[in-house]
A tleap script that builds the chain and sets N, CA, C and O, in Angstrom:
source leaprc.protein.ff14SB
mol = sequence {
  NMET LEU GLN LEU SER SER GLN TYR CYS ALA
  ILE GLU GLN GLU ALA LEU GLU LYS THR GLY
  ASP ALA SER ALA THR GLU SER GLU PRO PRO
  PHE ARG SER GLU THR LEU PRO ILE GLY TYR
  ALA ILE ARG GLU ARG ARG ARG SER LEU ARG
  LEU VAL GLN GLU LYS LEU ALA GLN ARG ALA
  GLY LEU LYS ARG ALA TYR ILE SER ASP LEU
  GLU VAL ASN GLU ARG ASN VAL SER LEU ARG
  THR LEU MET LEU ILE ALA GLU ALA LEU GLY
  MET THR THR SER GLN LEU ILE ALA MET ALA
  GLU SER ILE ALA HIE ILE GLU GLU SER LEU
  ALA VAL PRO GLU GLY ALA CASP
}
set mol.1.N position { 68.914 -4.470 -36.021 }
set mol.1.CA position { 69.922 -3.910 -35.122 }
set mol.1.C position { 71.156 -4.799 -35.127 }
set mol.1.O position { 71.043 -6.024 -35.184 }
set mol.2.N position { 72.297 -4.204 -35.070 }
set mol.2.CA position { 73.538 -4.945 -35.061 }
set mol.2.C position { 73.729 -5.673 -33.740 }
set mol.2.O position { 73.341 -5.188 -32.677 }
set mol.3.N position { 74.336 -6.846 -33.834 }
set mol.3.CA position { 74.684 -7.572 -32.621 }
set mol.3.C position { 76.044 -7.064 -32.151 }
set mol.3.O position { 77.061 -7.323 -32.794 }
set mol.4.N position { 76.063 -6.363 -31.067 }
set mol.4.CA position { 77.282 -5.740 -30.569 }
set mol.4.C position { 77.663 -6.250 -29.191 }
set mol.4.O position { 78.366 -5.565 -28.448 }
set mol.5.N position { 77.202 -7.457 -28.838 }
set mol.5.CA position { 77.416 -7.938 -27.469 }
set mol.5.C position { 78.870 -7.962 -27.053 }
set mol.5.O position { 79.189 -7.623 -25.914 }
set mol.6.N position { 79.768 -8.360 -27.960 }
set mol.6.CA position { 81.183 -8.386 -27.577 }
set mol.6.C position { 81.694 -6.972 -27.341 }
set mol.6.O position { 82.510 -6.747 -26.446 }
set mol.7.N position { 81.216 -6.009 -28.144 }
set mol.7.CA position { 81.605 -4.626 -27.916 }
set mol.7.C position { 81.017 -4.121 -26.612 }
set mol.7.O position { 81.673 -3.369 -25.891 }
set mol.8.N position { 79.789 -4.521 -26.293 }
set mol.8.CA position { 79.169 -4.091 -25.049 }
set mol.8.C position { 79.922 -4.628 -23.841 }
set mol.8.O position { 80.020 -3.945 -22.821 }
set mol.9.N position { 80.457 -5.847 -23.942 }
set mol.9.CA position { 81.248 -6.386 -22.831 }
set mol.9.C position { 82.482 -5.520 -22.597 }
set mol.9.O position { 82.842 -5.229 -21.457 }
set mol.10.N position { 83.123 -5.113 -23.689 }
set mol.10.CA position { 84.278 -4.233 -23.566 }
set mol.10.C position { 83.861 -2.887 -22.992 }
set mol.10.O position { 84.577 -2.305 -22.177 }
set mol.11.N position { 82.707 -2.395 -23.417 }
set mol.11.CA position { 82.178 -1.127 -22.907 }
set mol.11.C position { 81.909 -1.227 -21.425 }
set mol.11.O position { 82.233 -0.323 -20.655 }
set mol.12.N position { 81.311 -2.341 -21.034 }
set mol.12.CA position { 80.999 -2.540 -19.618 }
set mol.12.C position { 82.275 -2.479 -18.787 }
set mol.12.O position { 82.322 -1.816 -17.750 }
set mol.13.N position { 83.309 -3.177 -19.253 }
set mol.13.CA position { 84.573 -3.179 -18.526 }
set mol.13.C position { 85.173 -1.775 -18.487 }
set mol.13.O position { 85.674 -1.332 -17.454 }
set mol.14.N position { 85.116 -1.081 -19.627 }
set mol.14.CA position { 85.640 0.285 -19.694 }
set mol.14.C position { 84.893 1.210 -18.745 }
set mol.14.O position { 85.503 2.033 -18.062 }
set mol.15.N position { 83.571 1.072 -18.704 }
set mol.15.CA position { 82.761 1.915 -17.820 }
set mol.15.C position { 83.094 1.647 -16.360 }
set mol.15.O position { 83.189 2.577 -15.560 }
set mol.16.N position { 83.271 0.384 -16.014 }
set mol.16.CA position { 83.614 0.046 -14.638 }
set mol.16.C position { 84.979 0.623 -14.262 }
set mol.16.O position { 85.169 1.125 -13.154 }
set mol.17.N position { 85.925 0.545 -15.201 }
set mol.17.CA position { 87.252 1.090 -14.938 }
set mol.17.C position { 87.216 2.615 -14.875 }
set mol.17.O position { 87.854 3.226 -14.018 }
set mol.18.N position { 86.460 3.224 -15.797 }
set mol.18.CA position { 86.398 4.686 -15.877 }
set mol.18.C position { 85.834 5.286 -14.603 }
set mol.18.O position { 86.343 6.298 -14.123 }
set mol.19.N position { 84.804 4.689 -14.052 }
set mol.19.CA position { 84.172 5.250 -12.867 }
set mol.19.C position { 84.842 4.802 -11.581 }
set mol.19.O position { 84.511 5.295 -10.503 }
set mol.20.N position { 85.773 3.880 -11.685 }
set mol.20.CA position { 86.468 3.419 -10.489 }
set mol.20.C position { 87.428 4.454 -9.933 }
set mol.20.O position { 87.752 4.423 -8.746 }
set mol.21.N position { 87.889 5.378 -10.783 }
set mol.21.CA position { 88.831 6.406 -10.349 }
set mol.21.C position { 88.135 7.754 -10.402 }
set mol.21.O position { 87.974 8.327 -11.480 }
set mol.22.N position { 87.726 8.262 -9.260 }
set mol.22.CA position { 86.993 9.521 -9.192 }
set mol.22.C position { 87.855 10.705 -9.598 }
set mol.22.O position { 87.319 11.757 -9.945 }
set mol.23.N position { 89.176 10.566 -9.564 }
set mol.23.CA position { 90.051 11.682 -9.907 }
set mol.23.C position { 90.290 11.803 -11.405 }
set mol.23.O position { 90.849 12.799 -11.865 }
set mol.24.N position { 89.869 10.794 -12.175 }
set mol.24.CA position { 90.075 10.842 -13.626 }
set mol.24.C position { 89.203 11.923 -14.240 }
set mol.24.O position { 88.050 12.107 -13.850 }
set mol.25.N position { 89.768 12.633 -15.201 }
set mol.25.CA position { 89.006 13.676 -15.875 }
set mol.25.C position { 88.473 13.130 -17.182 }
set mol.25.O position { 89.117 12.302 -17.826 }
set mol.26.N position { 87.317 13.586 -17.569 }
set mol.26.CA position { 86.663 13.149 -18.795 }
set mol.26.C position { 87.191 13.981 -19.953 }
set mol.26.O position { 87.059 15.205 -19.944 }
set mol.27.N position { 87.791 13.332 -20.953 }
set mol.27.CA position { 88.332 14.062 -22.094 }
set mol.27.C position { 87.318 14.176 -23.226 }
set mol.27.O position { 87.449 15.048 -24.085 }
set mol.28.N position { 86.310 13.309 -23.239 }
set mol.28.CA position { 85.310 13.347 -24.292 }
set mol.28.C position { 84.191 14.308 -23.918 }
set mol.28.O position { 83.891 14.483 -22.737 }
set mol.29.N position { 83.572 14.932 -24.919 }
set mol.29.CA position { 82.432 15.789 -24.611 }
set mol.29.C position { 81.265 14.945 -24.130 }
set mol.29.O position { 81.196 13.758 -24.449 }
set mol.30.N position { 80.351 15.522 -23.375 }
set mol.30.CA position { 79.203 14.749 -22.905 }
set mol.30.C position { 78.332 14.315 -24.067 }
set mol.30.O position { 78.364 14.927 -25.135 }
set mol.31.N position { 77.563 13.274 -23.866 }
set mol.31.CA position { 76.665 12.741 -24.879 }
set mol.31.C position { 75.684 13.815 -25.315 }
set mol.31.O position { 75.090 14.498 -24.480 }
set mol.32.N position { 75.514 13.965 -26.635 }
set mol.32.CA position { 74.749 15.078 -27.161 }
set mol.32.C position { 73.377 14.707 -27.692 }
set mol.32.O position { 72.670 15.593 -28.171 }
set mol.33.N position { 72.968 13.478 -27.638 }
set mol.33.CA position { 71.681 13.086 -28.189 }
set mol.33.C position { 70.551 13.406 -27.212 }
set mol.33.O position { 70.793 13.714 -26.045 }
set mol.34.N position { 69.324 13.330 -27.700 }
set mol.34.CA position { 68.174 13.615 -26.850 }
set mol.34.C position { 67.980 12.546 -25.777 }
set mol.34.O position { 67.572 12.860 -24.659 }
set mol.35.N position { 68.265 11.305 -26.103 }
set mol.35.CA position { 68.074 10.224 -25.147 }
set mol.35.C position { 69.344 9.399 -25.016 }
set mol.35.O position { 70.086 9.215 -25.981 }
set mol.36.N position { 69.575 8.919 -23.838 }
set mol.36.CA position { 70.705 8.060 -23.555 }
set mol.36.C position { 70.204 6.622 -23.562 }
set mol.36.O position { 69.194 6.334 -22.920 }
set mol.37.N position { 70.865 5.714 -24.257 }
set mol.37.CA position { 70.380 4.333 -24.332 }
set mol.37.C position { 70.607 3.555 -23.039 }
set mol.37.O position { 71.280 2.524 -23.034 }
set mol.38.N position { 70.048 4.052 -21.962 }
set mol.38.CA position { 70.237 3.421 -20.653 }
set mol.38.C position { 69.650 2.020 -20.640 }
set mol.38.O position { 70.170 1.124 -19.975 }
set mol.39.N position { 68.558 1.835 -21.380 }
set mol.39.CA position { 67.934 0.508 -21.435 }
set mol.39.C position { 68.848 -0.545 -22.023 }
set mol.39.O position { 68.873 -1.686 -21.563 }
set mol.40.N position { 69.607 -0.155 -23.051 }
set mol.40.CA position { 70.533 -1.111 -23.660 }
set mol.40.C position { 71.635 -1.485 -22.677 }
set mol.40.O position { 72.067 -2.637 -22.635 }
set mol.41.N position { 72.086 -0.529 -21.895 }
set mol.41.CA position { 73.108 -0.807 -20.891 }
set mol.41.C position { 72.559 -1.751 -19.818 }
set mol.41.O position { 73.246 -2.676 -19.385 }
set mol.42.N position { 71.332 -1.512 -19.402 }
set mol.42.CA position { 70.695 -2.393 -18.408 }
set mol.42.C position { 70.611 -3.811 -18.954 }
set mol.42.O position { 70.962 -4.771 -18.269 }
set mol.43.N position { 70.143 -3.935 -20.193 }
set mol.43.CA position { 69.997 -5.262 -20.806 }
set mol.43.C position { 71.335 -5.978 -20.915 }
set mol.43.O position { 71.441 -7.150 -20.555 }
set mol.44.N position { 72.351 -5.289 -21.405 }
set mol.44.CA position { 73.642 -5.946 -21.589 }
set mol.44.C position { 74.268 -6.349 -20.260 }
set mol.44.O position { 74.850 -7.429 -20.154 }
set mol.45.N position { 74.155 -5.499 -19.251 }
set mol.45.CA position { 74.688 -5.852 -17.933 }
set mol.45.C position { 73.914 -7.040 -17.351 }
set mol.45.O position { 74.507 -7.956 -16.780 }
set mol.46.N position { 72.590 -7.016 -17.501 }
set mol.46.CA position { 71.766 -8.124 -17.000 }
set mol.46.C position { 72.168 -9.428 -17.680 }
set mol.46.O position { 72.325 -10.456 -17.020 }
set mol.47.N position { 72.334 -9.385 -18.990 }
set mol.47.CA position { 72.723 -10.588 -19.732 }
set mol.47.C position { 74.110 -11.070 -19.330 }
set mol.47.O position { 74.346 -12.274 -19.231 }
set mol.48.N position { 75.029 -10.134 -19.097 }
set mol.48.CA position { 76.381 -10.536 -18.702 }
set mol.48.C position { 76.384 -11.235 -17.344 }
set mol.48.O position { 77.255 -12.055 -17.055 }
set mol.49.N position { 75.398 -10.899 -16.522 }
set mol.49.CA position { 75.253 -11.555 -15.217 }
set mol.49.C position { 74.396 -12.814 -15.296 }
set mol.49.O position { 74.200 -13.508 -14.298 }
set mol.50.N position { 73.887 -13.099 -16.499 }
set mol.50.CA position { 73.022 -14.261 -16.751 }
set mol.50.C position { 71.749 -14.224 -15.897 }
set mol.50.O position { 71.309 -15.228 -15.337 }
set mol.51.N position { 71.191 -13.026 -15.827 }
set mol.51.CA position { 69.932 -12.839 -15.106 }
set mol.51.C position { 68.784 -12.736 -16.099 }
set mol.51.O position { 68.936 -12.136 -17.163 }
set mol.52.N position { 67.646 -13.312 -15.763 }
set mol.52.CA position { 66.446 -13.085 -16.552 }
set mol.52.C position { 65.788 -11.809 -16.036 }
set mol.52.O position { 66.056 -11.369 -14.918 }
set mol.53.N position { 64.934 -11.226 -16.855 }
set mol.53.CA position { 64.276 -9.978 -16.471 }
set mol.53.C position { 63.517 -10.125 -15.156 }
set mol.53.O position { 63.522 -9.212 -14.331 }
set mol.54.N position { 62.877 -11.249 -14.961 }
set mol.54.CA position { 62.106 -11.483 -13.738 }
set mol.54.C position { 62.993 -11.390 -12.497 }
set mol.54.O position { 62.604 -10.794 -11.493 }
set mol.55.N position { 64.180 -11.979 -12.571 }
set mol.55.CA position { 65.096 -11.967 -11.427 }
set mol.55.C position { 65.611 -10.549 -11.148 }
set mol.55.O position { 65.696 -10.130 -9.994 }
set mol.56.N position { 65.948 -9.820 -12.205 }
set mol.56.CA position { 66.388 -8.435 -12.023 }
set mol.56.C position { 65.268 -7.604 -11.409 }
set mol.56.O position { 65.497 -6.823 -10.485 }
set mol.57.N position { 64.064 -7.775 -11.927 }
set mol.57.CA position { 62.912 -7.037 -11.402 }
set mol.57.C position { 62.709 -7.345 -9.920 }
set mol.57.O position { 62.453 -6.448 -9.117 }
set mol.58.N position { 62.826 -8.599 -9.579 }
set mol.58.CA position { 62.655 -9.010 -8.179 }
set mol.58.C position { 63.722 -8.363 -7.301 }
set mol.58.O position { 63.408 -7.851 -6.226 }
set mol.59.N position { 64.970 -8.379 -7.743 }
set mol.59.CA position { 66.062 -7.778 -6.974 }
set mol.59.C position { 65.857 -6.274 -6.776 }
set mol.59.O position { 66.184 -5.727 -5.723 }
set mol.60.N position { 65.311 -5.616 -7.802 }
set mol.60.CA position { 65.142 -4.157 -7.748 }
set mol.60.C position { 63.791 -3.741 -7.174 }
set mol.60.O position { 63.553 -2.553 -6.956 }
set mol.61.N position { 62.898 -4.711 -6.926 }
set mol.61.CA position { 61.572 -4.385 -6.401 }
set mol.61.C position { 60.661 -3.767 -7.453 }
set mol.61.O position { 59.822 -2.920 -7.147 }
set mol.62.N position { 60.838 -4.204 -8.699 }
set mol.62.CA position { 60.055 -3.666 -9.810 }
set mol.62.C position { 59.311 -4.795 -10.522 }
set mol.62.O position { 59.477 -5.967 -10.185 }
set mol.63.N position { 58.501 -4.435 -11.497 }
set mol.63.CA position { 57.771 -5.427 -12.289 }
set mol.63.C position { 58.598 -5.794 -13.521 }
set mol.63.O position { 59.306 -4.956 -14.080 }
set mol.64.N position { 58.496 -7.062 -13.935 }
set mol.64.CA position { 59.236 -7.540 -15.098 }
set mol.64.C position { 58.892 -6.745 -16.348 }
set mol.64.O position { 59.777 -6.442 -17.149 }
set mol.65.N position { 57.616 -6.401 -16.528 }
set mol.65.CA position { 57.196 -5.653 -17.712 }
set mol.65.C position { 57.871 -4.279 -17.762 }
set mol.65.O position { 58.189 -3.781 -18.842 }
set mol.66.N position { 58.085 -3.682 -16.616 }
set mol.66.CA position { 58.758 -2.381 -16.556 }
set mol.66.C position { 60.210 -2.518 -17.008 }
set mol.66.O position { 60.704 -1.696 -17.780 }
set mol.67.N position { 60.890 -3.558 -16.525 }
set mol.67.CA position { 62.275 -3.828 -16.937 }
set mol.67.C position { 62.314 -4.040 -18.450 }
set mol.67.O position { 63.186 -3.503 -19.132 }
set mol.68.N position { 61.385 -4.810 -18.963 }
set mol.68.CA position { 61.320 -5.060 -20.398 }
set mol.68.C position { 61.171 -3.765 -21.186 }
set mol.68.O position { 61.871 -3.550 -22.176 }
set mol.69.N position { 60.264 -2.910 -20.748 }
set mol.69.CA position { 60.053 -1.621 -21.426 }
set mol.69.C position { 61.303 -0.739 -21.360 }
set mol.69.O position { 61.641 -0.063 -22.331 }
set mol.70.N position { 61.975 -0.749 -20.228 }
set mol.70.CA position { 63.204 0.042 -20.089 }
set mol.70.C position { 64.281 -0.443 -21.057 }
set mol.70.O position { 64.967 0.357 -21.692 }
set mol.71.N position { 64.416 -1.750 -21.156 }
set mol.71.CA position { 65.480 -2.327 -21.973 }
set mol.71.C position { 65.340 -1.995 -23.458 }
set mol.71.O position { 66.335 -1.978 -24.182 }
set mol.72.N position { 64.155 -1.738 -23.903 }
set mol.72.CA position { 63.953 -1.356 -25.307 }
set mol.72.C position { 63.685 0.144 -25.428 }
set mol.72.O position { 63.203 0.619 -26.457 }
set mol.73.N position { 64.002 0.878 -24.368 }
set mol.73.CA position { 63.868 2.338 -24.327 }
set mol.73.C position { 62.458 2.813 -24.659 }
set mol.73.O position { 62.274 3.826 -25.334 }
set mol.74.N position { 61.465 2.066 -24.175 }
set mol.74.CA position { 60.061 2.447 -24.348 }
set mol.74.C position { 59.562 3.302 -23.188 }
set mol.74.O position { 58.506 3.928 -23.284 }
set mol.75.N position { 60.322 3.329 -22.091 }
set mol.75.CA position { 59.921 4.095 -20.917 }
set mol.75.C position { 61.101 4.890 -20.407 }
set mol.75.O position { 62.258 4.529 -20.624 }
set mol.76.N position { 60.793 5.964 -19.734 }
set mol.76.CA position { 61.812 6.755 -19.056 }
set mol.76.C position { 61.996 6.191 -17.652 }
set mol.76.O position { 61.117 5.515 -17.120 }
set mol.77.N position { 63.132 6.474 -17.074 }
set mol.77.CA position { 63.422 5.957 -15.742 }
set mol.77.C position { 63.798 7.121 -14.829 }
set mol.77.O position { 64.524 8.031 -15.230 }
set mol.78.N position { 63.299 7.077 -13.614 }
set mol.78.CA position { 63.656 8.104 -12.635 }
set mol.78.C position { 65.027 7.770 -12.051 }
set mol.78.O position { 65.500 6.637 -12.144 }
set mol.79.N position { 65.640 8.762 -11.458 }
set mol.79.CA position { 66.943 8.546 -10.835 }
set mol.79.C position { 66.829 7.524 -9.709 }
set mol.79.O position { 67.697 6.663 -9.559 }
set mol.80.N position { 65.777 7.615 -8.929 }
set mol.80.CA position { 65.576 6.661 -7.816 }
set mol.80.C position { 65.502 5.235 -8.336 }
set mol.80.O position { 66.137 4.336 -7.786 }
set mol.81.N position { 64.722 5.027 -9.404 }
set mol.81.CA position { 64.582 3.688 -9.984 }
set mol.81.C position { 65.888 3.232 -10.614 }
set mol.81.O position { 66.251 2.059 -10.516 }
set mol.82.N position { 66.594 4.147 -11.258 }
set mol.82.CA position { 67.885 3.808 -11.851 }
set mol.82.C position { 68.871 3.355 -10.775 }
set mol.82.O position { 69.665 2.441 -10.994 }
set mol.83.N position { 68.812 3.997 -9.624 }
set mol.83.CA position { 69.675 3.600 -8.515 }
set mol.83.C position { 69.341 2.182 -8.038 }
set mol.83.O position { 70.241 1.399 -7.735 }
set mol.84.N position { 68.060 1.858 -7.974 }
set mol.84.CA position { 67.639 0.511 -7.565 }
set mol.84.C position { 68.116 -0.539 -8.565 }
set mol.84.O position { 68.592 -1.607 -8.183 }
set mol.85.N position { 67.981 -0.219 -9.843 }
set mol.85.CA position { 68.391 -1.159 -10.891 }
set mol.85.C position { 69.906 -1.345 -10.875 }
set mol.85.O position { 70.396 -2.472 -10.952 }
set mol.86.N position { 70.643 -0.248 -10.776 }
set mol.86.CA position { 72.106 -0.341 -10.741 }
set mol.86.C position { 72.559 -1.214 -9.568 }
set mol.86.O position { 73.431 -2.069 -9.722 }
set mol.87.N position { 71.965 -0.992 -8.414 }
set mol.87.CA position { 72.316 -1.804 -7.244 }
set mol.87.C position { 71.996 -3.279 -7.486 }
set mol.87.O position { 72.781 -4.155 -7.121 }
set mol.88.N position { 70.859 -3.548 -8.093 }
set mol.88.CA position { 70.468 -4.932 -8.398 }
set mol.88.C position { 71.422 -5.569 -9.408 }
set mol.88.O position { 71.573 -6.790 -9.445 }
set mol.89.N position { 72.062 -4.732 -10.227 }
set mol.89.CA position { 73.028 -5.221 -11.213 }
set mol.89.C position { 74.450 -5.256 -10.665 }
set mol.89.O position { 75.383 -5.629 -11.376 }
set mol.90.N position { 74.617 -4.866 -9.400 }
set mol.90.CA position { 75.926 -4.919 -8.764 }
set mol.90.C position { 76.881 -3.836 -9.229 }
set mol.90.O position { 78.092 -4.048 -9.295 }
set mol.91.N position { 76.334 -2.681 -9.549 }
set mol.91.CA position { 77.177 -1.570 -9.980 }
set mol.91.C position { 76.601 -0.271 -9.461 }
set mol.91.O position { 75.475 -0.232 -8.967 }
set mol.92.N position { 77.380 0.795 -9.574 }
set mol.92.CA position { 76.874 2.090 -9.149 }
set mol.92.C position { 76.065 2.713 -10.283 }
set mol.92.O position { 76.161 2.301 -11.439 }
set mol.93.N position { 75.277 3.699 -9.928 }
set mol.93.CA position { 74.492 4.414 -10.931 }
set mol.93.C position { 75.413 5.087 -11.932 }
set mol.93.O position { 75.129 5.086 -13.130 }
set mol.94.N position { 76.500 5.657 -11.468 }
set mol.94.CA position { 77.432 6.330 -12.381 }
set mol.94.C position { 78.093 5.339 -13.343 }
set mol.94.O position { 78.352 5.679 -14.497 }
set mol.95.N position { 78.361 4.136 -12.883 }
set mol.95.CA position { 78.916 3.117 -13.778 }
set mol.95.C position { 77.904 2.739 -14.861 }
set mol.95.O position { 78.271 2.569 -16.024 }
set mol.96.N position { 76.649 2.610 -14.484 }
set mol.96.CA position { 75.604 2.266 -15.447 }
set mol.96.C position { 75.429 3.387 -16.473 }
set mol.96.O position { 75.270 3.120 -17.664 }
set mol.97.N position { 75.458 4.620 -16.019 }
set mol.97.CA position { 75.335 5.763 -16.933 }
set mol.97.C position { 76.557 5.835 -17.854 }
set mol.97.O position { 76.416 6.104 -19.046 }
set mol.98.N position { 77.736 5.599 -17.317 }
set mol.98.CA position { 78.950 5.604 -18.140 }
set mol.98.C position { 78.882 4.521 -19.214 }
set mol.98.O position { 79.321 4.731 -20.344 }
set mol.99.N position { 78.337 3.379 -18.858 }
set mol.99.CA position { 78.172 2.297 -19.828 }
set mol.99.C position { 77.213 2.730 -20.940 }
set mol.99.O position { 77.476 2.485 -22.118 }
set mol.100.N position { 76.111 3.368 -20.569 }
set mol.100.CA position { 75.143 3.854 -21.554 }
set mol.100.C position { 75.771 4.910 -22.459 }
set mol.100.O position { 75.519 4.921 -23.664 }
set mol.101.N position { 76.584 5.796 -21.892 }
set mol.101.CA position { 77.267 6.812 -22.704 }
set mol.101.C position { 78.212 6.168 -23.708 }
set mol.101.O position { 78.299 6.610 -24.853 }
set mol.102.N position { 78.921 5.126 -23.285 }
set mol.102.CA position { 79.823 4.421 -24.199 }
set mol.102.C position { 79.046 3.762 -25.329 }
set mol.102.O position { 79.484 3.784 -26.479 }
set mol.103.N position { 77.904 3.179 -25.014 }
set mol.103.CA position { 77.054 2.570 -26.034 }
set mol.103.C position { 76.590 3.643 -27.020 }
set mol.103.O position { 76.590 3.427 -28.232 }
set mol.104.N position { 76.200 4.786 -26.495 }
set mol.104.CA position { 75.736 5.882 -27.353 }
set mol.104.C position { 76.836 6.325 -28.313 }
set mol.104.O position { 76.567 6.599 -29.482 }
set mol.105.N position { 78.061 6.395 -27.826 }
set mol.105.CA position { 79.177 6.812 -28.687 }
set mol.105.C position { 79.423 5.788 -29.785 }
set mol.105.O position { 79.730 6.164 -30.916 }
set mol.106.N position { 79.294 4.509 -29.477 }
set mol.106.CA position { 79.448 3.469 -30.496 }
set mol.106.C position { 78.340 3.601 -31.533 }
set mol.106.O position { 78.598 3.544 -32.736 }
set mol.107.N position { 77.108 3.779 -31.068 }
set mol.107.CA position { 75.992 3.904 -32.004 }
set mol.107.C position { 76.155 5.137 -32.884 }
set mol.107.O position { 75.840 5.092 -34.073 }
set mol.108.N position { 76.641 6.232 -32.317 }
set mol.108.CA position { 76.884 7.441 -33.110 }
set mol.108.C position { 77.952 7.185 -34.167 }
set mol.108.O position { 77.827 7.653 -35.298 }
set mol.109.N position { 78.996 6.449 -33.808 }
set mol.109.CA position { 80.075 6.191 -34.769 }
set mol.109.C position { 79.630 5.237 -35.867 }
set mol.109.O position { 80.192 5.256 -36.963 }
set mol.110.N position { 78.635 4.405 -35.596 }
set mol.110.CA position { 78.132 3.463 -36.603 }
set mol.110.C position { 77.034 4.058 -37.471 }
set mol.110.O position { 76.673 3.479 -38.495 }
set mol.111.N position { 76.507 5.191 -37.078 }
set mol.111.CA position { 75.397 5.822 -37.803 }
set mol.111.C position { 75.873 6.274 -39.188 }
set mol.111.O position { 76.976 6.797 -39.353 }
set mol.112.N position { 75.005 6.055 -40.167 }
set mol.112.CA position { 75.289 6.483 -41.530 }
set mol.112.C position { 74.877 7.949 -41.662 }
set mol.112.O position { 73.739 8.300 -41.350 }
set mol.113.N position { 75.786 8.805 -42.118 }
set mol.113.CA position { 75.426 10.214 -42.281 }
set mol.113.C position { 74.276 10.376 -43.270 }
set mol.113.O position { 74.139 9.596 -44.213 }
set mol.114.N position { 73.452 11.398 -43.044 }
set mol.114.CA position { 72.330 11.657 -43.940 }
set mol.114.C position { 72.835 11.909 -45.343 }
set mol.114.O position { 73.818 12.622 -45.547 }
set mol.115.N position { 72.141 11.306 -46.323 }
set mol.115.CA position { 72.487 11.490 -47.719 }
set mol.115.C position { 73.668 10.647 -48.186 }
set mol.115.O position { 74.152 10.831 -49.303 }
set mol.116.N position { 74.137 9.729 -47.352 }
set mol.116.CA position { 75.270 8.880 -47.721 }
set mol.116.C position { 74.800 7.476 -48.072 }
set mol.116.O position { 75.260 6.493 -47.490 }
set mol.117.N position { 73.891 7.390 -49.014 }
set mol.117.CA position { 73.389 6.062 -49.431 }
set mol.117.C position { 74.142 5.506 -50.578 }
set mol.117.O position { 73.841 4.405 -51.039 }
savepdb mol mol.pdb
quit
């Protein structure tokens, strides 16, 4: 996997700015993939805050193993749990989702088209 941490920091800032203005209209189409990389957004935000998984889990009232599974997209997350995690990360749920959507768009743009070897 590519190391995109510097891009994720920019994404995080963009997501925070994008969701800060409720009157802004979305010009991009919604994310079209089957899954949203919400786990990657959680991991990058946690790392930017210099939190270990255990501390995030404690703040959100969850188990560290669950946070770990989420971060590698091995588990699905309920809206209620996502709200707890977002709050523990010091952001709104919509900001966290916007960050995940931005990550998804970057991953889509980096994807090699089929048959282009």
